[in-house]
C-alpha positions in Angstrom: -5.5 -6.1 13.7 -6.5 -3.8 16.6 -3.7 -2.5 18.8 -5.4 -3.8 22.0 -8.4 -6.0 22.8 -10.5 -2.9 23.5 -9.3 -1.4 20.2 -8.4 1.9 21.8 -4.6 1.9 22.5 -3.1 5.2 21.1 -6.5 6.4 20.3 -6.6 10.2 20.2 -9.9 10.6 21.9 -10.7 7.6 23.9 -8.5 6.0 26.6 -7.5 2.3 26.4 -9.0 0.1 29.2 -6.8 -2.5 29.0 -3.7 -3.3 31.4 -0.3 -3.0 29.8 0.1 -6.5 30.3 -2.9 -7.5 28.5 -2.0 -5.4 25.3 1.5 -7.2 25.3 -0.2 -10.6 25.4 -2.7 -9.6 22.6 -0.1 -8.3 20.3 1.9 -11.6 20.9 -1.0 -13.5 19.4 0.4 -13.3 16.1 3.3 -15.6 15.7 6.9 -15.0 14.6 6.7 -16.7 11.5 3.6 -15.0 10.2 5.1 -11.3 11.2 8.3 -12.4 9.2 5.8 -12.7 6.1 4.5 -9.1 6.6 6.7 -6.5 4.8 4.9 -3.2 5.8 3.4 -2.4 9.4 1.5 0.4 9.3 -0.5 2.2 12.2 -3.7 3.3 10.9 -5.5 6.1 13.0 -9.3 5.6 13.6 -11.7 7.4 11.4 -14.9 8.8 12.8 -18.3 7.2 11.2 -19.2 10.8 9.8 -16.3 10.9 7.7 -16.9 7.4 6.4 -20.4 7.9 5.7 -20.6 11.3 4.3 -22.0 11.9 0.8 -18.6 13.2 -0.6 -18.2 12.5 -4.1 -15.0 10.8 -4.8 -13.3 9.9 -8.3 -15.5 8.2 -10.8 -14.8 4.6 -11.9 -14.7 6.1 -15.4 -12.1 8.4 -14.6 -9.9 5.8 -12.7 -10.1 3.6 -15.8 -9.1 6.5 -18.0 -5.9 6.9 -15.9 -5.1 3.1 -15.7 -5.6 2.7 -19.6 -3.4 5.6 -20.2 -0.6 4.1 -18.0 -1.2 0.6 -19.8 -1.0 2.8 -23.2 2.4 4.3 -22.2 3.7 0.9 -21.1 2.6 -0.8 -24.3 4.5 1.9 -26.3 7.5 1.4 -24.3 7.7 -2.2 -24.7 7.0 -2.4 -28.3 10.6 -1.2 -28.8 11.9 -4.7 -27.4 12.0 -7.4 -30.1 10.3 -10.6 -29.5 9.1 -9.3 -26.3 5.9 -10.6 -24.4 6.0 -7.8 -21.8 2.5 -6.5 -21.4 3.2 -4.7 -17.9 6.1 -3.8 -15.3 5.3 -7.2 -13.5 6.5 -9.0 -16.7 10.1 -7.4 -16.7 13.1 -9.3 -16.4 16.5 -8.0 -15.2 17.7 -6.9 -18.7 14.6 -4.7 -19.1 14.6 -3.3 -15.6 18.5 -2.3 -16.1 17.3 -0.6 -19.6 14.2 1.2 -18.4 14.6 1.8 -14.8 17.9 4.1 -14.7 18.7 5.5 -11.2 19.2 9.1 -11.3 21.7 10.9 -8.5 19.7 12.9 -6.2 20.3 16.6 -6.6 20.5 18.8 -3.4 18.2 21.6 -3.4 
């Protein structure tokens, strides 16, 4: 959602034309029970049109697919060691597998 009705609250180049009370009222439109269900709140700065519409070449779908398949192959290899396992991906893991494969390490000071 926009931070204000005009959309320019905290904008680096354009000033917000809304009164502070209007911005507060606008932001309170989302009820508490809905906000309670949102775990991550991120303020995303605006991006100018030229950057979004540019002819930059990004990563190809084929290279993304290859990375995803490589990660899936690692998971399949990892979970094949468990007898009678129907785990295909991390989301299928139960507490036992999490304890087995997700060991916490102490952070070493640099």
